[in-house]
N, C-alpha and C positions, 0 to 999 in steps of 0.2 A: 277952444277948450283943450284939444290935444296939445297945442303949443304951450298952453299954460301948464298942463301937467308935465310936459317935457322939461320946461324951465324949472318947475318945482323939483323934479327928480334931480336935475343937474345941480340945483342949489343945494339939495340935500347931500349929494355926493361931495360938493365943494366944502360944505360945512363939516361933514364927517372927516374928510381929508385934512382940513385945517386943524380939527381937534386932535387927529393922530399926530400931525407934525408938532402941534403944541405940546402934546403929552411927551413926545420923544425928547423935546428940548427941555421940558421941566424936569423929567425924571433922569436925565443924563448924569450919572454919578461922577464926582471929581476923580481924576486919575491919581492914584496914590502909589508911589514907588517906594517900597520898604525894603530895598535891596541890601541893607546892612553893609557888610564889607564888599558886596557886589554892587551896591547902588544906594543912593540917598533916599529921602522921603520928601514928597511934595505936599503932604497933608498939612492943613492949617489947623492947629489946635492951640489951646491956651498953654503957653510955655510953663506956667506955674504948676500945671498938672503933670508935666513930663518927669521921668526919672532923673534924679540928681538936680532938680531945679534949685534946691536950697544951696547948692554949691556954685551957682552961676557967678562968674567974675572972681572967684577965689583962685589964688596961685595953685598951679598944678592941675587945673581943670579946664576943659574946653567945651564950648557950646557948639553943637553940631550945626553946620551951615548947609544951605541947599547945594546938592551935588556931592557932599562929603560921603566918604566911605570909611570904614575902619582901617582899611589898608592905607588910604591916603593920610588919614589922621595919624596913623603910626609912623609913616614915612616923614611927615612934617614935624613930628615931635621926637623922632629918633627912638621909637619903641616898636615892639611887636604888636600886631593887631590882637593877637591872642591875650597878651598881657593886659592890654587896655580893656578887653572884654572881661577879663577876670577881675581886675581892679575895680571895674565899674559895676560888678555884680550883674552883668547882662545874662539873663536866663536864655536868651536866643540872640546870638551875635549877628544873626541875619536881619535883625530888626533894630534899626536906629531911626530916630525922627528928628527933623529940623527943630532946633530949640532944646533938644535933650542935652544934658550935661554929662560928660564922661571924664573919668580920671585919666590923665596922661602922664603922671609920674607915680611911681609905686608908693604904697603906704609907707610912711617913714622917710620917704625922699630918696631911697636907694635900694635896689633889689639885690645888691651884692655881686651881680654879674660883672666880671671884668675888674672888680676892685682888687687892688694890690695890697697885700698885708704890710703893715708898717713895722719895720724891725724895731724890737724893743732894745733899749740901751740900758745895760746893767751898770749901776754905779757901785763900786766897791768901797765900803766904809773902811777908813783907816783910823785905828784908835789913837788918841792923843796921849803923849807921855805925861807923866805926873808933873804938876806945877813945880817950878824951881829946879827941875833937873836940867842938866846941860843939853839934853836932847831937845828941850822945849825951845831953846834959843836958836837952834839950827833952822835955817830956812828950809821949807818944804818945797821941793821942785816937782812939778807935775810931769809925769812921763810924757814924752813926745809921741803922739799917736802915729802908728805906721800907716802910711798911705796905702789904700787898697786899689789896685789897678782895676779900672772899669773897662770891660771889653767893649769894642766899638759896636754901635747899634747897627741894626740891619739897614737903617736909612743911610748911615755913613758908608757901609759896604756897598750899597747899591748906587751910591753917588747921586742922591736926591738933589735935584736942581735948587729948590728953595729951602731944603731942609725939611724932613718929615717930622712935623711937630707932634704927630699922633703917637710916635714911638712904636708904631706897629710894623714899620718897614714895608709899606705898600709896594707891590710890583704891578707892572702893566697887565691888565686882564686879557689883552689880545695883542697880537703881533703886528697888526696892520697900521697904516699911517692915520694920523688924526685928520679928519676932514671937516670938523667943526669944533671950535674951542668953546670954553666956558663963557657965558654971558648971563648975568643975573636976571635980565629981563626976558631973554629969548631961548636960552639954553642952559639948563641947570647942571650940565655936566660936559663931557666931551663925547664926540662921536668918532668911532674908530672903524675904518673900512676893512673889508675882508670878503671872503667867499662863503657861500652857504655851506654850513657844516664845519667851518673853522672853529677850533677850540676856544671856549671862553673860560678863563681861570679865575679862581678866587684871588683877590688882590691881597688878602691877609687872612690869617686864622679867624674863624668866626662860626656863628650859628645861623642856620637858615631860618629866618623869621617869616619869609613869604616865598612861595613858589607857585605861580599860576598866571592867569590872564585876566584878573579881575580889576585891573586899574587902567582906565581908558587912556590911550596915548602911549602906553608902554609895551603893548603886546605881551608876549610870553616873558614874564619878569621874574627875577630872583632878587631878594633883598637879604643881605647878610648883616648881622649885628656883631660887631667886633668887641665892644665893651660898652660902658654906660654912656660914652660920648659919641662914638663913630658907627655909622652905617654905610654900606655901599650898595648900589643898585645896578643891575645888569639887565638891560631891556632889549626887546625886538628879537629875542632868540627864536630859533625854529624848533629846538628841542631842549627840555629841561631835564637835567640828570640827577638832581638832588631834591629831597623832600623837606618839608617844614620840620623844624626841631633837630635836623641833622647837623652834626658838627663837621666842619670842613677845614682843610689845611691850606695854607698859602700855596698857590700854584696848582691846586687840585682842579681838574676839569669839572666844571659844574653845569655847562650848557654847550650848545652848538649855535654858532652865529646864524642869524636869519634875517628876515624882513617883516616879521609880524607887526602889524600896525605901523608900518614905515614905508617910505617910498623907494627904498633900496636896501640891499643887504648891508647891515652895519651893527655895531654894538654901541648902544648909548650907555655910558658909564657915569655914575654919580657918586660923589663922596658927600655924606651929610654929617655935619658936626652939630650935635644936639638938635638934629632935625633940620637945620639950616643948610642949604646946598652951598658948598665951598668949591673953589677952583681945584680940580684934581691935580693939575700940574704942580701945585704947591706940595703935594704929597708923593708924587710918583718920581721915580729915578729918571735922570736925564738920559736921553737916547743918543 
């Protein structure tokens, strides 16, 4: 009888324990990372109910993918994450979800930044002489325009190896040797060696569109926007010296070299043309 009761008690304990385990498994909520510009979202929802769904697939819009952040989306499309948040009417830029659609080009197709004014050409009207006069028979010779000397570009002065097609006159952002070159599949820029604390300089005039450590694999990162076409990125710094929305000049010290999120002290430098990484050696002067 005692054995029976003991087994009964043991069975009750096992049953209760099983129920507890079962409840713990059933009630385990899915992990949802809504990191916005600091992280993506793993929640599964109906894409049709997400903001911007009506614009999916349209030119100038991008559908958020797993692991995306506003910083990465901005880098891949040559835009500031703040501009993307504003153009997409995001009430909270820290919240983006997989399947959500954001605008990656400004309304109207251009935000005017970096645009160069087009010089207007004035045409001077010349009155015609009365018909039948001797002047009407004389041929009219157009004046020969005087050629205007064009000063050499910064790229020409700096001796760019392949010719700086950007017209920005990029300079080297650090003085050390290149230890890893550009490779579309494994390295989206060049890696420049140096010592901790070495100066990192702006490669051209621009505006700081990101300064922080929110993009995995880049460590302490600065992104500069130079015009509507070109961005540059400076990664793995130990100290950032500029803030977002700050204007900087070519050659200005913007950071100190370090090894944040890297296996050694180095500067990882990228040039992005309309968001696509391009070989920086095509834009930098020969050494």
